[in-house]
N, C-alpha and C positions, 0 to 999 in steps of 0.2 A: 503493500500500500504506499502511495506516495505521500511526502510530508506536505502539510498545509503551510502556505506562506501568506503573511498579511502585508499589504502594501500601504505605505503612508502617502498622503497628499504631499504635493510639492510645498516646501516651506512650512510644513506642519511643525508646531512647536510642542515640546514634551509637556505633559500635564502631570504633576505630582500632587496627588490629594493626600491630606493627613489622615492618619488612622482614625477609626471610629472607636469610642470607648466600649469595652466589652464588660457587661455586668459581672461584678466580682464573683458571684456564685456560679456563673457559667464559664469562667476562665478554664477550669480544669476540663470540662467537656469539650471546650473549643481546642484546647491544647491536644487532647487525645484525637480529635478529628484532623487537625493539622499533621499530627504525627502519622495518622493512618494514610493520609493522602500523599505524604512524603514517602512512606514505606512502599507504596505501590507505584511510585514513579510519576504521579500526577503533578506533583509540585516539587520544587527544590528551593533550598535557602540560598539567598543572594545577599551580599554585604552593600551593594550600591546599585541604583537604577535612576534614570532620568524620568522614568514613567512610573506611576503608582496609582492604583485605584483602591478605594476603601472596600471593605467587606461588610456584608449584612448577615447576621446569624439567624437561621431559621430553625425552629424546633419542630421536627416532624411528629406525626401522630404516634409513632412507636417510642418516642422519647429521645430519639437520637437527633443530632444536629446536622444541618446542611449549611455549608459555607458558599455564599454567593458573591461574586465580585460585581461592583457597580462600574462597569466600563462605560456606562452612559455619562459619567461625569467628566469625560475628557477624551478617552482613546477613540470612542465610536465616531465623534465628529472629525477626528484627525485621520481616520482610515479612508483610503480610497476604495470605494465599494467594489467588491469582487463581482465582475459581470459574468453571470452564467444564468441562462433561462431556467426557471422552474417549469416543470411539465404543465402544458395547458389542458384544460378539462376535455376537450375534444380528442387529444391524443390519448388521455387515459382511457376514456370511453371507448375509443377505437380498439384498444387492446382487450378491454374487459367485455365488450359486446360479443354475444355468442357462447359465452362460457356457462357451464352447468355447475361447476364446483369452484369455490373460491377459499383461499387461505390468506388471513391477514397476519403478518409477522411484524412485531414490534422489536426494535433494537434497544438493548440495554445501554443507558447513559450514552446516547448516540454520539454526541460531539466529543466526549471525553475518550472516545476510542480512536480519535485521529490525532497523530502526533504532529507538532509544529517545528519548523526548522529553528536553527539557533538564533537567527536574526529576529524572528518573530517572538521568541520567548522573552526577550528583553522588554518588549511591549506589553506583555501579559503579566505584569508585576502587580502584586497585591501588597497593601500596607496593613499589617496586623499588630496586635499588642506584642508580638514576639519578634517583630522586625518584618523584613521584606521577604517574600516568596515569589517565584516566578512559575507560571504554568508550562509544563512540558507537553501538555495536550490541549486541544481546542476547548475552551471552556463555554459554558452556557452564558449568553448575554453579549457576545461579540457580534457587531453588526453584519460582518462578512460571513459568519459561521453557517447560515443556511445555504447560501450559494456554493461555498466550498464543500460542504457535506453532500449537497446534491450532485456536484460534479464528480465527487469521488464514488458515490453510489452508482451513477450512470456508468462510470468506468468499469466498476466492479462487475456489474451485471450486463455489460455490453455483450450482444449477440445471443442472448437467452431468449427463448420464445415463452409467451404467456406470462410475462412478469412485468410489472411496472413499479417503480419506486418514487415515492413522493416524500422527500426528506427522510425521516426515520420510519415511515410506513412503507412496508413492502407488501404488495398484493400479487398473488400467484393464481392464475386462472387455468382451467382445463375444460375441454368439451366432453371428456370422459374421465372415469376414475383412473384408467391407466395413464392417460395423457397428463392429468393433474399431478399424479404421483411422479412421473417422469419429470415434469417441470419443477416440482417442489424439491426433488432430489438434487437437481442441477443448481437451483438457487442456494440450497444449504451447503453444497460443495464450494461454491464461489465465496460464500460467507465465511466458511471455515478456513479456506485458503487465504483469505484477506486478514484473518485474525479478529474478526468482528464477533460480538456475542449478542444473543437474543434473549428477550424476557418471555419465557414460556407461559407465565401466568397472564401475560397480556396478548398472547396469540390465540387466533381462532382458526382451526383447521377444518377444511373440506366442508364449508357451509353452502347451502344452495342459493343464498342471496347476500348481498352486501350493500350497505348504505354509504354513499360516498358523494361529497360536494353537492348535497341537496337532491340526490337521486337514489332510487332503489334499483339495483341492477340484479337480474337473475336470468334464467334461461330464456325468457320471453323478451328480453331487452331491458330498457330502462324507462322509468317513469317518475314524475316528480314525488318527492318525499312529502307525505301529508303533514308532517309536523312543521313545515315552513309556514302553513296558514292556520295550524291548530290553535295558535294563540289568539287568532282573530275569531275563529269559529266558536271557541269556547267563551268568548267574552260575554258576560251577563249584562242585563239591562241596567242602566243606571238607577240609583236609588235616591239620589238627591241632586241638587243643582251642581254641586262641585264635580261630581262624576259625569254628569251630562256635558258640562263645559270641556272636560278632558277629552270626551268622545268627539264632540263637535270640533275640537282642535285637531284631532286626527283627520277628520273629514276635510277640514280647510287645508291641511297639508297636501292631500291628494286631489283636491278639487280642480286643480288645473288640467288633470288628465280625464276628467269626466264631464261630459256635456250636462247642462241643466242640473248640476249639483244642487243649486238652490231650491229647486222643486223637491228634490228627494229629502232634503233636510228641513223643509219648511215646518212640519208638525213638531219637530224637536226645537226649533228656534222659538216657537211660540211659548214654550214653557219658560223661556228666559225673560219674557217680557215683564215689566214692572207691575207689581201688585197681582201677579198671576200665581195661583196656587199649583204647587207641583203635583200633578196627578197623571200617572202613567196609563194612558188609554190604549185600546186595541190599534188605533191609528198610529200612535207613537210606536208601539211595538212593531207593527208592519214596516214602518219607516226605518226603524232600527235594524231590523233583520235583512231588509233590502240593502241597507248601507254596508252591512257585514259581508253580504254576498259579493257586493261590488269591490270591497277592499280585498277579498280573497281571490279575486278573478285574475286570469292571466294578463288582463289589461294593466294592472298596477303592479304586477310582479315581474322582475327582470331575471334572466338567467345569469348565473355567475360567469363573469369574464374577467380574469386577473389583468387584462390589459387596460381595464378602465379603473378609475380612481375609486377606492373603497373607503366607506365611511361607516363607523359604528357608533350608535347613539344608545344610551341607557338612562333610565330614571327609576327612582324608588319613591314609594308612598308609604303610609302607615300599614298598608295591607299587603303589598306585594312589590315585585320588581318586574320592569319590562325592558325589551332590548330590540333593536332592529339593525340589520345589516343592509346597506344600500350601495348603489353605484351612483356616483356624481359624473355627469357627462360633460364634455367640453362646452355645451351651451348653457350650463349652469343648472340644468334640471337634475332631478334625483328620482330614482325608483328603488323600491325595496326589493331585496333578494329573498330575505326571510324575516319572520318575527318569532320572538320567544317571550315567554313570560312565566312566572310562577308566584304563588303566594308565599309570604314569609313564614318561617317555622316560629313557634312560640318564643324560643330564645332570641331569634333574630328581631322580633318586634321590640325587644327592650334595647336594641342597639341605638346609639345616638344617631342623629341625622346624617352626620359625615360618614359614619360606618354604614349606614344603609345605602347611601350613594355609592360608596366604594364597593360594597357587595354587588350592586347592580352592574358596575363596570366589569368586575371579575366574572360575574355570570355570563355577560355578553361575550367576553373574550374566550372563555372556555367552551361556550355554546357553539360559537362559530370558528373554533380553532383551526379546522382544516382549511377554511378559506383565508385565514389571516396569517398563519405561521409561515415566515420567510418572505412576507410582502409588506410593503410600506402601506400604512393606513392611518386615517385621522379618527380619533376618539373624541366623542362630544359628551359633555356633562353640564348640568345646570348648577353644579356646586362648586364655586370658586376655590375653596380651601384645597380640594383635590389636586388642583394644578401644581401646588407647591410640593405635594406629597409623591404624586405619580409622575410629574413632568420636570422635576428640578434637575438641572445640569450639575448641581453641587452635591447630589446624593439625597438619600432619604433623610429628612430631618431627624436628629437624635431622639427627641422626645416625642416622636410619633407613637401613638398607641400600638401595642404589640400586633393587634389584629391587622391594622392597616399597614404595618411594616411587612408582615407576612404577604399580604396581597401585593404590595409593591415589588417584592421580589419575584412574584409570578410574572409581572409585566416586564422584567429585565430581559426576557427571552424573545420579546416582540419589538418590531421596528415601527414606532408610531409617533404621532405628535398629538398632544391633548389640547383641546380648545374648550373655552366656556361658550356656551349658548343659553339664552334664556329658555324657560320652560316652554313658552309658545313656539319657539324655533324648533323644538324636538318633541312636537306634540304626539307623534306616533308612539314614541316610548313612554311618554307621560300617560297616555290613555291606557296602554297596556299595563302600567303599574297600579293604576287606581281602580280599573275595572276588572279586579282580580280576586275580590274578597270571598266570593263564594266558590272559587275554583279549588279542587283538590290539589295537593302538592304531589307531584310525580317524583318518585324516588330517583329515577335516572337524571332528572334535571337539577339535583342538588349539587351545589358547589362544594366540592370535597374539601377544598382549601378553607372555606369558611367554617365548616363543621369541625375540622381538626384545629383550626385556630381558636375557636370558641372553646374547645376542650382544653387547649393549652392555657388560655386565660383563666378558665375555671380552676385548673390545677395550680397555677400561680397564685390566684387569689386565696384558695383554700389553705395553701401552705403559708401564706402571709399572715392570715388571721390566726392560724393555730399558733404561729410563733409568738404573737403578741399575748400579753396577759389578759386579753378580751377574747370573746368568741364572736363568730361571724353574726350570731343572732343579736349580741349586744351592740355590735357596730351598725347593724341594720336598723335596730330599734332606736339607737341614739341619732342616726341619720334621719329617720322618719320624724323625730321630735325636734330636730334642729331646724329653725325657721330658714336660716341662710341656705343650707345645703338642699332643703326641699325646693327652694326657688331655683337653684342651680340645676337640680334634676329636671325641673319643668323646662328650663331653657335647653337642656340637652336633648330631651325627648321631642320637643317642638322645634323652636328656632330661637337663636340668640338675637337680640336686638342689634341695631347697627352701632349703637354706642351705649356705654354704661356711665352713669354718674355717681353710682353708689361706690365708695371707696372700699367697702367690705367685699364687693363682688369683682372689683377691678382686677385683682391678681388672678381670679379664676377666669375672667374674660380674656386676659392676655394669654391664657393657656387653654382656651376653650377647644382647640382642635385636638388636644391631648387627653380631654376628659371623656369618660364613658361610664356606663352603669352595669353592674353585675350583682345579682342576688340582692338587690335593694341597696348596695353599697356603692359609693362613688370612688372611681379610680382615676388617678392622674398617671397615665402610661401604666406602669405595674405597681405603683405605690398606692396604698390605701389612704384615702382622705379621712382623717381621724376627726370625729365631732368634738366639739369643744369640751364637753363634759368627760371625755375619755383621755384628753391630751396629757394630763398630769400622770395618769398611770402608765402611759406609753413612755413618758420621760423617765420615770423611775425604772422601768424595765430596761430601757436602753443604757441607763447608768449603772446597771447591775455589774459588778466588777470594777467599778470606778475608772472607766477610760477617760483620757483627757479630752479637751475640746475637740481637737482635730479628729481623733478617732471616733469620737461620739457623733460627730457630724457626719463622718463617712457612713456610719451605721444608719443614722436617722434619715439621711438623704435617700437611702436606698430602700427603706422599709416603709416609711409613712410620710404624710405630707399634711400640713396645714400652713396658713399664712403666718410667717414670722417664726417658723420652726428653728431656723439657725439662731436667732437671738434667744429663744427659749432654751436651747441647747447650752449656749454660752452662759446664760444666767444659772442654769441648773448646776454646771460644773463650778462656777464661781461661788455659789451658795453652799456647796458641799464643804463642811468643816474639815472632813477627813482628808480631802484632796488638797485643801489649802495647808493644813498642818503638816502634810508629808512632802510638800513641794521642796525642790532644792535648786540651787544655782548650777548653771553648766560649768563643767570642768574646762579650763583653758590650758591646753598643752599642745605641742607639735604633734600632728597626726601622722601615724604610720599604720597601715592596715595590713591584716593577714590576707593571703591570697584566698579567693572564694573556692571552696571544693566543687567538685563536679557532681556529686551525689551525696545523699544524706548519710550520716554517721562514718564520714571518712576521717574528720577531725573533730575531737570534742574537747571542750574546756571545762575543767573541774575546779571546785573550790568549797570551802565550808562557810556557812552562814550561821550566825547566832553567837551565844545562845539567846533564845527567846522563850520566855517562861520555863526556863530550864531544860530547853531542848535544842540540840544542834541539827543543822540540815545539811546534807550532802547535795550539792548543786551540780548537775551535769548538763551542759548546754551544747547541742549539735551546731557546728559552725556553719553548715549549709542551710538548714531550715530554721534555725533558732529555737528548735524544739527543746523545751526544758524537762528534766527529770529532777524530782526532789525527794529524797528519803530522809526521814527523821531518824536520829540516833542519840544515845546518851553518851557515847564514847567516840573519840576521833582518832583512834589508833590505826596503824596500818592494817592490822587484821581486820578490824570493822570495816575500814574503807574498801578492802578488797572484797569482802563479803557483800557489801552493797553494790559494788560495781558489777559483780557477777550476776546480780539479779537484773540489772538494767541491761547488760550485754547479752543476757540470755534472750531478751526480747528483740534487740536491735542489731546483734552481732558485734563482733569485735572491731574497734575503729582502727585505722592505720596510724593515726597520731593522737596523742593525749597530751594537753597542755595544762600544767599546774604551776602554783607558785612553789616556794621553797620550804614549805612546812615540813616538819619532821616525819609526818605520816607518808609524805610523797618522796621523801629522799632516803628512806630506809632500804636496806638491802632486800627486805621481804618484798616491798612494792617493786623494786627494780627487777627482781626475779619474776614477779607476776607479769610484768610488761614483756620481758624477754620471752617467757614461755608462751605467750599468746601473740608474739609478733607485732607488738605495739611499740611504736617509736615514741618515747617520753621526752618532751621538751619542757625545760623549766623557763619560766620568766625571770628576768634579772632580779636579784635581791633588791628590796626596798622600791621596786618600780612596778606596782600593781597594773599600771596602764598596759603593759605588754600581754597581760592576761585579761584584756578588757572584756572579751566575750562573757566570761564568767563574772568578772568583777561588776560590770554594768548590770547584768541580770540580778546579781546578789543585792545591788543597790535598789533596783526596782522591786525585788521581793521584799526587802525589809520595809520600804515605804508602804507597800500593799498590806503587809501584816498590821501596820499601824492603822490603816484606813479601815480594814475589816475587823479590827479588834472588837470583841463584844458581840459579834454577829453569829456566834456559834462556837463550837469547840475548836481546838486548834487544828484538828484533822479536817474539819469541815471548811474552816478558813483556807487551809492549804489546797483542798480539792477545788473550792470556788476560784481561787487565784489561778491554779494551773489550767482550768477549763477556759477561763477568760482570756489568759494570755495565749494559749495555744490556738484559739479560734479567732483572735482579733487580727485584722490586717496590718502588716508591718510594712511601712514604707521603705524600709532598708532591704527588703527582700525582693527578688525579681518578680515584676508585675504587681507589686504591693500585695502579695498573697499572705496568708496566715501560716504560722509554723506547721499546722496540721496538714495543710494542703501540699507543702513541699515535702514534708517527712512521710505522710501516709498516703498522699495522692488522692485525698478526698478531704471534704469538710466535715468536721465533727458535728454530730447532732447536739444542739443545745436549744435553750428556750428561744433563740434567734436563728437557728440554724437553717431554716428554710426560706429566710429573707435573703434578698440579693443585693449586698452592698456594691457600689460603684466606686473604684479607687483610681485616681489618676495613675496613668502608666509612666514608668521611668524607662526611656529608651537609651539614655546615656549610661555609661558604666558608673555605677553608683559610688564606688569607692574613690575613683578618680575625681569625680565631681565634688565629693565631700571634702577630700583633701584640698583641692584647689580653693574652694570657698572658705574653708577654715583658715588655711594658711594666709589668704588675702586679708581676711578680716582681722586676724590677730597679729599680722606682720611676722609670722613664723617662717623659718627657712631651714632646710636640712643642711646639717654640717657633716663633713666626711673627714676622715683621718687616713693617712697612708701608713704602711708598715714601716716601723722605725721611728715614727714621730714621737718626740718627747711630749708628754701630756701630764696634766694634773688630774687625778683620779679622786672622785668623791669617795670619802671614807665615813663609815658610820659608827666607828669605835673610837673611844678616847675623845679628847678635846680638840684635836685637829681636824679640820673640815676637809682638807685636800692634802694629798700626798703625791709624790713624784712617781711616774711610771712611764712605761714605753709600750707603744702598740705592737703586739706580736702578729696578729692576723684579724681579718674582717670575717665575722661569722654570719652576717645577714645584712639586711637593709640598714638597721640601726644598732647592731650589736657587734662588739669588738672583744677580743681577748688582749689583756694588757699584762704586762709583767710589773709587779710591785715588789721591790726587794727580790726575794727568791720564790715569791708566790705568783700564781697565774689567776688573775680575776677576770670575770666577764662582766662588762659594763655597757649600759645604754649610752647612746651618743650624748643625751642630756646629762650623763654623769661624767663626762669627759671635757677638759678644756686644754687648749694648746699651751705648751710651756715654752717660754721664750729664752730664759736665761737665769742664771743663779744670782747675777748681780741685781737683778730687778725684782727679786723675790718679795722683799719687804714692802716696797711701794705698791706692788700689784696686790699683795694680800690686803693692804689698807684699802685700796680702792675697791677690791672685791667685797670687802665687808660693807662698804658704803653702798654699792649697787645692790647687794642682797637685802639690806635693811629698807631701802627705798624702792626696791622692785624697779630699778633702772636698766635700761638697755646698755650692754657693754660695748666699748669701742672695739673696732677690728685691729687697730694697730696697737703695738705694745706701749705701756705706760712707763715713762722713764722717771727716775728719781731726780730731785733737785741736784744731788751730788754728781750724777752722771752728766747732767746738762752742764754743770760748771766746769766739770773736767774736759767735756768735749769742747766747751768754749775756749778753755786754756790751751787745749791742744791746737785748735784752730788758730789761735792767736800767735801761738809759738811757730806754727808752720808758715804764717804769712808775715811774721815780724821783720824779715829781711827786706821785703819789698814794700811794705807800707809804713809810712812814718808814724811814729808814736804820737798819739793824741794827748793833748793837755787835758787834764781832769781837775775838778774841784777837789780841794784838799780837806773839805769839811767832812766830818764823821757821818757815815750813813749807817742806818739801823738795818739789820738783816731782815728779810720778809718773814712774816708770821703766817703759818699754815694751819688749817683746822684739821685735827686728827681725832677720829671717834674712838673712844675706848669702850668697847661693847660690854666689858665686864663691870666697870665702876659707873657706866652710864653718865660720864662727865667729859669735859673737854679739856685738852691740854694743847700747849703750843710746841712747835718745834723750831729750833734755832736759838736765838738769844733769849734772855729772861724777859718775861713779859712784865 
């Protein structure tokens, strides 16, 4: 099979769209789908691209996810359309006519079976929360894909008899059983040789008739499909003036094709006169039935011709949805090809108006799929907000309700332009939607996407309310009793006014296209709108475990909504006395980070915390996921430590590296043998420098403050478990994708009282450690100092009265660690514990200045500090060297007093002078 090639227009400029945020709770599932697509060769990771399209995540009815690329945001406009003709209906019918047996073959993931060349792959780049990926196969939603696929299918099946391919539909025909079997075998051989795959569950074998492009084809030939006019024939008589006006609008649309239309509709027009009672008589009924016969006649129906302009119109009412596909001819006239309509399901009647209108468009697209797929057409709607959702070149708006997002992804595979028309301009669709109330709903006409999306929204809603400390019934009851929310529900079901002056409703009005109703509760996208009397209970639940303002906002913004929720979260955290009393100032020190492991439990950091209420805590932190393990103990010996670590390692496995401080329980021979026997590399942090074991030290600090916050809320064991569950399930901005420790360590989100809610966390695409180092060092003026082997240094000492002692650098052990020789001993020191040593003669002055710098926290100069004696000697030496060439200057003979210098005595806390007597 040949490779597909995409051609750009001349002077086309690359379009790079930013990534769309992925709901926090869905990130793991999206990661799995990306990994699956990468493993089967559909996509590949790339580091750079001039082109990028955002993705939309669609949840399928079976619970799995589908990733769709929005190439309509840039690439499609830049592509030079692949010119290849799709089969004409007359050519298809010429092949099918005379057949007695028909088989319909459906190809599985049709486009994704076609590989693209290397040049085209760079154009098919998608921007995800994990970076850039490029498609190695032809994806859904590329404008040129239908023509490319049709050309490949025609080439694959060339020369075969009794077969026609229309995009991913292959129809095999035979005049006898034997001929049909022969043709079918030949087709399957070509498909197998080309490496294509079919979906058996969507195939129909050896049927005696087939419906295609508005016709029924069997052994007797072809005849029009009755379903094209069924919507007109089933239309009931109007029951009120509004329904009558809709029907008369339909007659007005087609009136130019019928002579003396005004005579036909006269009895119906009479019912619209002022002060006339609406009474449906036999005369009205006869006029109505004659008008329906006229509308269903061949006079007003056109045969499908793909060479003519195609227009699709759809509309929705409170009862049903209607659609029509028609041709627009060069002279501006229009003729319908087919009509379709159905009544709304009980659940669909609760949709907001924008969702009903969107449902009507999707129903029309899927109903007329065979005539629309692979062809350019115009989509008409009388609801303006849908233009921004279904027709935006910037992608689907982020806060679009889930149901509308799902429908928008269905439209990505079609080449269309969407336009707004008033209701009177699409009267045929409007009438079909309104005159539908008494019609039964036909199962085959159901829009599967709408049903599955409704189930998804139902699932999200149930999970959300279960996770909150209130039930769905409580939210529904409170919403019913809330005057403001009841008014908003009315606007959603009926129609929003053109403007709002009520400040309480303004915030909802600004987000009106994202609002919907489900089970009597109000939703903003996937967030439940909480009535006023339940807001404080939700705040208390969100603050369970005492997260800070940033983390609590991340949770609240994803779980629930009400006007001013951000401010309420800030106030709740600030009013919490436990959070305030346990707060601390940030540590200021030069930052050097550990390398990030590639998988969980590769490197762990351990330390002891406590005692707290007479209990010590062994803390073990996984460097990759920040997953903590805490075990209580009354003893901190090596034997106890090893026993506790065996319990933890029995669950997670032995790590490759273990980092600890220099506590005696970690430096003992017993602990050393334990590490050697289990193949663990044991790394010690430098003595008196706990920052080098920051993973454990930082967590211990967080743990201690949390114990103070939670004190009195249960037993020590209960407090410990509450803290661990909160910490393990809280999003961590320092982790990849701002995930929680549980997601990185266990590959899933732990179930908690908030587990089924979906937080949205900003994604970090830059390397976190590099960014953090750069920002920290710039803010605090910190810079990294390095030493060479053999450099004389002053080494920080923590024994005796002397603060610094002489040493020499032996070797560099890492980024900030050095081995130095002090006397006959070898010490390991951090770069912050070393200073360059300039000379023995400068020792006293340097010590004095160092004392001054340390007491006042001043920045040290880079050049050496010289004593007054040295300067005097240098001056004398310079004078002596130049005395032969420079005349001696005459100086005053008066007595001069020596300079007085300030020297700080840190022991006596007093001042003395150097030089002459004061």
